[in-house]
C-alpha positions in Angstrom: -106.3 227.3 2.7 -103.7 225.0 3.6 -100.9 227.5 3.7 -102.0 229.6 7.0 -102.3 225.9 8.8 -98.7 224.3 7.8 -96.7 228.3 7.7 -94.5 230.1 5.4 -93.0 227.3 3.6 -92.9 227.7 -0.4 -96.0 226.5 -2.4 -94.6 223.1 -3.0 -93.5 221.8 0.1 -96.6 222.9 1.9 -99.1 221.0 0.4 -99.8 217.7 1.1 -101.7 215.0 -1.4 -105.1 214.5 -0.5 -106.5 211.7 0.0 -110.2 212.6 1.1 -111.1 216.0 1.3 -114.5 217.5 2.2 -115.6 220.7 0.5 -115.7 223.4 3.4 -114.4 227.4 3.9 -114.2 227.4 7.3 -115.6 230.0 9.4 -113.2 233.1 11.3 -114.1 231.0 14.7 -113.5 227.5 13.6 -110.4 226.1 15.3 -108.3 223.1 13.9 -106.5 220.2 14.7 -104.3 217.8 13.2 -103.3 214.3 14.5 -100.9 212.3 12.3 -100.7 208.9 12.0 -98.0 208.8 14.2 -99.6 210.7 17.0 -98.5 213.8 16.8 -100.8 216.7 17.4 -100.6 220.2 16.1 -103.2 222.9 16.6 -104.6 226.0 15.6 -103.1 228.2 18.3 -101.8 227.8 21.9 -105.8 228.2 23.6 -106.4 225.0 21.4 -104.9 222.3 23.7 -108.0 223.1 26.2 -110.1 222.8 23.1 -108.2 219.4 22.5 -109.0 218.1 26.3 -112.9 219.8 26.5 -112.8 218.0 22.9 -111.8 214.2 24.1 -114.1 214.6 27.2 -117.0 216.3 26.7 -120.5 217.0 23.4 -119.7 220.8 23.2 -118.0 220.9 20.3 -119.2 220.6 16.5 -116.8 218.3 13.4 -117.6 220.7 10.0 -115.2 219.0 8.1 -112.5 215.7 9.2 -110.2 215.4 6.2 -107.7 212.7 5.5 -104.4 213.8 4.3 -100.7 212.9 3.1 -97.8 214.7 4.0 -95.0 213.7 1.5 -92.0 215.5 3.3 -93.0 213.4 6.5 -94.1 210.2 4.8 -97.3 210.0 7.0 -101.0 210.5 7.0 -102.5 212.9 9.5 -106.3 213.8 9.9 -107.3 217.3 10.2 -110.1 218.3 12.3 -112.6 221.4 11.8 -114.7 222.3 15.1 -116.8 225.1 16.6 -118.2 225.5 20.0 -121.8 224.0 19.8 -124.6 226.7 20.5 -125.7 226.6 24.2 -129.5 226.3 24.7 -130.6 229.9 27.0 
């Protein structure tokens, strides 16, 4: 799973040290946002910028898991958030 997030670098390079993690298997429709302690933001895809804006400004997304990781290469902690759009009542 983390290999997909961090690209195609070697296994050792792409695995940050896990500080805290909640076991969850992300579903196909879930998006993710990573925010570093220095303010850097990474998103699952180009569309995620609009998701990020909506995520911050509304309650339309359900957070499934938020984990804190440590990237040994960059020497910084970051938060990784898995979320999906909430079902709307019909």
